[in-house]
Every structure is written in C-alpha cells, then in structure tokens.
N, C-alpha and C positions, 0 to 999 in steps of 0.2 A: 405464530409468525406467519404473515401473509405470503403466499406463494402464487406464482402465475405459470401457466403452461404456455410456452412460446415456441413458435415454429421458425426455423431458419429459412428466411425468404431470399437471402443473398449471402454468398460467401465470396470474398474478393481477396486474392493474394496481394500483399503489400510488399513483402520481401521474400527471400527464400524460406524464412522461418516464421514470418508474421502473417496472419490472415485476419481479415476483417469479417465480422459476422453481423448481419442485420436480422433482428429478431422481431416478430410480430405475434400478437395473440393468436393462439391456435383456433379459437372460436370467434375471432374478430373482435371489434370494439376498441377501446382506448386503454392506456396504461397510466399508472400513477406518474405525476410530474416528479422532477428530481432537481437537485441543486448542483451547480457546477462543482466538479471535484468528487461527485458521488460514485459509488460502485454498486453493483448487484452481485449476488452469489449464485453460482450455477451448481446444481446438485450433480454429483458424479455417479456413474452407474455402479461403482464398487462401494459406494457410501461416502459420506463426507461431502464437502463442497469447496469451491474455489472462488475467490473474489476477482472481479474484472471491472475496471473503470469504464464509465459510460463516455462516449465520444460524440461531440457535436461541434460544428464550425459556425453555429449560429445560436440564437436564443433557444432556451429549452422550452418546448411547447407546454402549455398548461394541461393539455390532454394528449400526450404523445401517442401515436399509433405504432411507433416502432422504437426499438432501442438498438444502438450500435456499440459493439465492443471490438477490441482488437486483441488477439491472443498470440503470444510468441511461444513457439514449440520449444520445450525444454526436455531434451531426450534423457537427461539424468535427473529430472525433477521427480515430484511425487505423483505424477500421473494426470493432473488436471489438464495440462496443455495437450498431452497426448490424446486424452479423451475428446477435447474440443476439436483438435485437428483430424480426428477420425470421423467427424460429422460433416454432412453436406446439406445442400438445400433440400428442404422437405423434412429433415429430421427435427425432432422436438426435444426441448429441454425444460426442466423445472427450475425456476429462478425465484429468489426472494425479492421483495420490493426494494427499490434503491434506497441507499443510506449514505450519508455524507459524514465522514470523519475528517475531511480535508477541505473545509470551506474557505472561501476567500473573504478576508476582512474588508467590509464595505468601505470604499472611499480611501483606503490606505494604499500608497504607492507600493509596488511589488517587484521583487526580483524572483523570477521563476527559474529553477535549475532542474532540468530533466536529463536523465541518463538512460539511453536505450528505450526499452518499452515503457519506461516511466513517463514517457511523453503523454500517455493516454489521458490521465486526468487533467494534465496541464492545458490540453486543447480547449476544453470548455471553460476553464478558468481564465485563460488568456483572452478568449473572445468575450467573456462576461466583463472583464476589466476594460477591454477596448470599447464595448458598447456603453459602459458607464463613464467613459472619458477619464478613467483612472490611470495615471502613468505607470507603465510596467515595461520590463524587458524579459523576454523568454530566451534563456540560453539552453540550447539543445545539443547534447554531446553524445557521440557514438564512436565506436572504434573506426568505422569507415563510412563513406557515403552510401554504399550499397546495402547496409543493414539498417538504415534510417527510415522508418516508416513516416509517411505524411510529410516528407521534407518539402516537396514542391507545393502542396496545398497550403502549408503554413507560410511559406515564403510569399505566396500570392496573397493570402488573406491578412498577414500581419506586417509585411513590409519591413521597415526599419526597426520595428519592435522585436524582431527575431534575430538572434545570433546563432549561427551553426558552428559546431566545433567537431572536427574529425581528428581523432587521435593519430591516425597514420599520416596525416598531412602536417599536423602541428608538432609531431615528434613526441607526444606525451599527452597526459590527461588535461582537462580543462583547468584554467588558473583559478582555483577556488579562493586562494589568498587575495588575489587582486580584486575579484568580484566582491567578496565580502568586505574587504577594506574600503571599497568605494561606496558602500551602502549609505543612504541618507539616514538621518536621526529618527525618522518616522517610518522608514521603509520596512516592509515585512519580507521575510525570506521563506520561500516554499521550495522544498526539495523532494523529488521522487525519482527513484532509480535503484541501482544495485546497492547492497549493504555497504561495501567499502566507500562508495561516494557519499552516502548519507552519514556514515560515521565521521568521515573527514570533514564534511560541511558542518556538522554539529560541533565538532571539536574546535574548528576554526571560528565559528560564530561565538562560541562560549569564550574563547581566548580574546576575541575582539570586543568583548563586553556587550554583545547584543542580547537584550533581555530575552529569556526563553519564550515569553508570550508573543514575541515577534518572529519566532522561528517555528515553522510548520513542516512536518515530514510525513511522507507515506512510503512505506517500504514495499517494493515490488518483489516479495519473496514469500511464497506460500509454504515454506518449511514450517509446518504447524507446531512441531515440538522444538524448533531451534536446534536440531540434532547436529552434533559434531562427532567426528570419528574419535573414538576413545572415551565417549561418555560412559559414566558408571551409574548404577542405580543409587537412589537415595531415598530417605523416608520423609514424609510430611506428616506432622501432627497437627490436628485441628484444635485450636484452643477452646472452642465452644463445647466439644464433645469428648475430647481426649482420644478420638480415633487416630490410628496411625496407618498410613498407606505407603506402599512401596512404589516409587516412580521409576520404571525401567528405562533403559536407553531407547530412544525413538518414540517415547510417549510423553506428552506434556502433563503437568499437574492437573490442568483442566480436564483432559481426556480421562485420566484415572479417577478423579473425583466424580465426574459425570457418570462413568460406568458404575460407580458405587451408589448412584441415586441422588447425588447432591445437585441442587439447582444453583447454577452460578451465572453471574452477569458478565458477559464478554461480547466482543464483536469480531475484530479483525483476525485474531489468532496469528498475527505476524509480529506483534510487539511494537506497533506504532500508533495505536489509538488511545491507550491508557485506561480503557474501561475496566479491565480486569485487575487493576492495581490493587495490591494487598499488603497489609502491614506485616513485617517480619518481626516476631517476638523473640525468637532464639535462632541461632545458626547464621551462616554466612551465604547469601545468595550468589549465584553465578549469573550476572546480568547479561541478557542477550537481546534486550529491547533497544529501541531508539527514542524512548520517551524520557527517561531520567537524565538529569544533568550529571556531570562527573562528580560533583559534590554529593549528590543524592546517592549515587552508586557507591561512593566511598563510605558514606554513613551506613549503608546496608539496612536501613529500616523499612524500605519499600521494595516491591518487586512486581513484575508483570508475569503472572502465572501461566500465561499462554505459551511463553517461549523460554523464560529463564529457568535455571536449574539450581543446583546447590554445590558449594565448595566444601561443605561439612556433611557428615553422614546423615544429619537430620535437620529439618527446618520446622519450627513451630510457627504457624501462621494464624493471624487473627480472622479465622473463619469458623 
C-alpha cells in the first residue's frame, strides 16, 4: 500500500469541534490525483488508522500539491479525532493514497443528503456535478447553525442548489420521506452522515422502490468493530481450513483473522463499501453494515466482516 508523509501546513477552526487541516508533502513535490468523494487514511500514533474525506470547492488538480480534510472531534470516539485535534501546523502524518468508494455516477441527476460532518465528501461531489452541468440538489442537515461547517462557503458557491436544514429551527430532523418521494425516475441518491440518518434513508428508499444501484452511502463512523454495549464473544469457522477463531467484544472478524496471519481484502472498516462481503454458510449474522438490503439481511447468506457480528454461537464463513 502506497503511503505519503505529509506536513500540516495550515489548521483552521471551522466550528467548536471541527477543524480543517491542509496537508502538503513533507519533502515537497506533488501528490496523487483523486476522484470527488474520495478519502485518505491517516495513521494513528497508537496503531491503526482513520479515514477522512478530501475537500475541494473546485476541480481536483491532476497533480495536487496539497490535500484538505476536515475532522470533527469525538470525545467518546476511538481516538482518531482526538489524535488529529492534538496536531498543529508543522506536525507530520502518514497517509495512504486517496481511494474512492463513494463515486458520483456521471451524467445522472443527484440528490445529495449530508448530515453533520458527513458534508465533507459531498463538497467535491456537488462541485463536480455543477461543473458537469448535471442537475443536483445538496440537502445539508445539522442540529443547529453553529455546528455546521462550510455553511457560508457552500451557500456562496452552490446557490439555489443548496438547501440547509437546522433541527432546532425546523423542530425536528430533515424530511427524508418527502425528499425521497420526490426523486425522479433516473435520479441517484447519495447519503453521508450519522448511522441513524443512513439507516433511515436506506429503509425509506427501499420502501419507495428505488433500486439499490441508485442509492449510495458512506458511513461517517470509524467504530471499526461495530461495537455495541452488551456484545458477546462468538466463534468463526473458516470453511477452507476448518480453523476456528473466537471473536471477542470490541474486535472485528477482520482484526482477529489478520492477527492470526490471514490476508483479507477490505477497505472502509465501517460497513459501507462492501469490499469485505463474505458468504455465510452456517449460523446467523448480526448485521451492522449499511450495504445489504433488508431482504439480503433477512436471508442471512452474506455479511460484512468488518463490522457485523453473530446472533448464534458460531458462524461458518466461506473463507
């Protein structure tokens, strides 16, 4: 995996909890180009990494000299945001080359739904759609105006294509039912934000009969094992070798298998890209992803092993 050593050349507060970081190569030069909706991964000092979407209000340069990300501090999170918020100008970080699991469908009208810090990938996506002349609307929701990053910049650059929603003013969350019901027959839906918003949008889109291939999500949640209070250990049997592993609370199937030396294919570790999808041969999975449809979840034949767990004592997987 290609990595780059970058220096923080600017840190700008956007809200009380969100800071923007501008990163440039520590030794100078240019960086790999990236696709609107892409993210990079920042290595943490205690091990592991966290994904952050790249931000631009204009075209993506073919040979960018800088990357921009925005990070919301989560005091009860897993430590990635605290690590980033402990850094300042001049500090250096190790990052992976950008990757896009949340691309824009070329030429297709779009409904973009962003909740909170989920706005970050939507910024480059909205401006790419605008530059291409593709019809779109960006609906950006937050609890209140003061926690909304980039509000003024987006209003200036997107004009009537931007709709802002403040829960405290509207008296409740954004009207997902109305927005999804009004979608056109060829319109694509893109959703990024907190898990409850994504779950609700997926359920409503499925109920409205919108084909899954026209619904795209990115989950802004770095809880790598999808941990819930009260989780129990369970066993995973690998069909190829018969090996059995115990998956304890707080660790994912991927983490346990990698520690045992197995080479797995995955990316987001948040349950929204679908790359780690695995066939379930025996047992009942406890789905915690945002990839599978309700019908696929009910069938129980597939699971995302980065976040999902088990409702039975053992799962036998096609690995």
